[in-house]
C-alpha positions as CSV (number, residue, x, y, z in Angstrom):
1,M,98.9,91.0,111.3
2,A,99.5,87.6,109.8
3,V,101.6,87.4,106.6
4,V,100.3,85.0,104.0
5,D,103.0,83.4,101.9
6,T,101.6,82.0,98.7
7,F,105.0,81.5,96.9
8,R,105.0,77.7,97.5
9,E,101.5,77.4,96.0
10,F,102.5,79.6,93.1
11,R,105.6,77.3,92.4
12,R,103.5,74.2,92.6
13,N,100.9,75.6,90.2
14,I,103.6,76.6,87.7
15,A,105.1,73.1,87.9
16,N,101.7,71.4,87.6
17,A,101.1,73.5,84.4
18,G,104.5,72.4,83.0
19,L,105.7,76.0,82.9
20,N,108.9,75.8,84.9
21,E,111.0,76.5,81.8
22,I,108.9,79.5,80.8
23,V,107.9,81.3,84.0
24,V,110.6,82.9,86.0
25,P,109.3,84.1,89.4
26,V,110.7,87.4,90.7
27,V,110.2,88.1,94.4
28,A,110.6,91.9,94.7
29,G,108.6,95.0,95.0
30,S,107.0,96.1,91.7
31,A,109.1,99.3,91.3
32,A,112.4,97.6,92.1
33,A,111.8,94.7,89.7
34,A,110.7,97.0,86.9
35,R,113.7,99.2,87.3
36,H,116.0,96.3,86.5
37,W,113.9,94.5,84.0
38,Q,115.4,94.1,80.6
39,T,113.3,91.6,78.7
40,P,110.3,92.8,76.6
41,L,107.0,91.3,77.8
42,S,104.4,89.7,75.6
43,M,101.9,89.7,78.5
44,L,101.5,91.9,81.6
45,F,99.0,90.9,84.2
46,I,98.2,93.6,86.8
47,D,96.5,92.3,89.9
48,G,97.9,94.2,92.8
49,G,97.0,96.8,95.4
50,H,93.7,98.6,95.0
51,S,94.9,102.0,96.1
52,L,95.2,104.5,93.3
53,D,98.9,104.9,94.1
54,A,99.6,101.1,94.0
55,A,97.7,100.6,90.7
56,L,99.3,103.6,89.0
57,N,102.7,102.5,90.2
58,D,102.3,99.0,88.7
59,Y,101.0,100.5,85.4
60,R,103.6,103.1,85.1
61,C,106.5,100.8,86.0
62,W,105.5,97.9,83.7
63,A,103.5,99.1,80.7
64,G,106.6,100.4,79.0
65,H,108.1,96.9,79.0
66,L,105.1,95.5,77.1
67,Q,106.0,94.9,73.4
68,R,103.8,95.8,70.5
69,G,100.9,93.4,70.1
70,G,101.4,92.3,73.7
71,I,98.5,91.8,76.1
72,L,97.8,93.9,79.1
73,A,95.4,92.1,81.5
74,I,94.0,94.1,84.5
75,H,92.1,92.3,87.2
76,D,89.2,93.8,89.2
77,V,88.0,96.2,86.5
78,Y,84.3,96.5,87.4
79,L,81.8,98.5,85.3
80,D,79.7,99.2,88.4
81,A,81.5,101.4,90.9
82,A,79.6,99.7,93.7
83,E,81.4,96.4,93.0
84,G,84.8,97.9,93.7
85,G,88.0,98.0,91.7
86,Q,88.1,101.8,91.1
87,A,91.9,102.0,91.0
88,P,92.2,99.1,88.4
89,R,89.4,100.8,86.5
90,A,91.4,104.1,86.5
91,I,94.5,102.4,85.0
92,H,92.3,100.7,82.4
93,R,91.0,104.2,81.4
94,L,94.5,105.6,81.5
95,A,95.8,102.8,79.2
96,L,93.0,103.4,76.7
97,Q,93.4,107.2,76.8
98,S,97.2,106.8,76.2
99,G,96.5,105.7,72.6
100,L,98.9,102.8,73.1
101,F,96.2,100.2,73.9
102,V,92.9,99.0,72.5
103,H,90.3,97.1,74.5
104,C,90.0,93.4,73.4
105,E,87.6,91.9,75.8
106,Q,86.2,91.8,79.3
107,A,85.7,88.4,81.1
108,A,84.0,89.0,84.5
109,S,86.3,91.6,86.1
110,L,89.3,90.9,83.9
111,A,89.9,93.5,81.3
112,V,92.1,92.5,78.4
113,L,93.9,95.1,76.2
114,R,96.4,94.8,73.3
115,R,99.3,97.1,72.9
116,L,99.4,98.8,69.5
């Protein structure tokens, strides 16, 4: 199985956007990074594995770091189950049912919520 390393492209995109002083890349597993994270987040973008375990892990590890008024963006949330994205859709429902988030908008498969 070939490993695709996109870090160089990520760094180039961040530099081209003029965000080197704002974006700090962290190369680690989600749970390990979240366990040591100390800074409140104003935005959390979840675009990871599509197994229920992976999606739940990302949500559970990181949602607590999102400050009030912050944005939770979840990629691959499809309204039609046939299109895929059932695990992202499940964490979208979980976030709404928690009472901590409200739905702001949906742009294609990107669901955007705001933390109350």
